[in-house]
N, C-alpha and C positions, 0 to 999 in steps of 0.2 A: 855497291849493289840490291837492288828492289827484286821482289821474284818475278816480278815483269820484266824487267832485264835480264834474271836469268830464264826467263822463258823466251825470248826471243833470242838472247845470246850465244846462250848453250843448253839445249834443252836436255843436254845430260845432267849436268848439277842438278838442274830443277828437280829429273825425275829421283837421283839420287836422294835428294832434298830431302823430296815429301818420302821416299821407302826407310828413308833414317827414319823421321818424325813416326812413321807406322811400326815401324820397326821398335822405339823406345815408347810412345804413348798407345800402342795397338791396342790395348787387352785394357783400358780406360774407352774405346769407340767399340772394344766388342761387347763391354761391360753395361757401357750407357742406352748403347743404341737401342736392345730390347728395349728398355725402362723407356722411354722416350716414342717409340709407337704406341707401347701400352696407354701410356698417357694422353695420347692425344688422339688415339679408337674412343676411351673411356669418354675424354672430354667430346668430343666430336655425339657417341651414342646418347650421355647427355645433354648436349644439345641439342638435336634431334627429339630428343622425347621431350624436351621443353616447350620448343614450336609445336610439337603436333597437342602436348595439354593447352595452351594456347590457343590454339586455331581450332580448333574443337569443341571451345568450353562453350556452353549455352546453343552446341549447334543440335538440328532436325534430322531430321530422316528422314526424306520426302521418297514418295511411290509416284512414279505420272505413268498412268496407265494410258493408250492411244484409245483411238474418238472410236466408235464401234464400225463408223463408216468412214471411210478416207476414201476422198474425190482426188486421183488422177496428177492433176495442178499443181496443189497442196504436195502429195509427195515428193514429187518429182522439186516443189520449193524447199519442201525439208531435207535432202538428200542433196540439193546446192548448197546449203551452206553448212550440211552435218561434213561433206568434205572440204570445204575453205576451211572448217577450223584446223580438222585433219589433215592438212598442208603446211609443212616443214616453215619455222619463220626466213630462214632462208629464203624459205619459194613461194614466199607472201609480196605482193606487192606492197606498199605502203604507199602513193598514190595516191590524193584525192580521186574519183572517178573523172571530172573537169581534164586530169593531165594522164590520166592513162591511155593507153596503144586502143584502137578499136578492136574490137573481137574479129 
């Protein structure tokens, strides 16, 4: 009988099997789990650092200044585009303009 058969036909036997395994080998899991978490966290940290270093290699910092005089129509267009960028991806309408419903 497989473990899946035990689950369907005798859940108490499956629970006893799992508890017996934990009792016999639980100390190994208790000893290795923190090490696995530590190694995975360190690996993720190093991966993020490497990606950041690769993405910023040769990068420049730009400072974009506002124009001294702005017209109302330009401000409305700017804020309309900025609000469109801030919309979450699941809420954006990815259809072409010809297929979008009228506003």
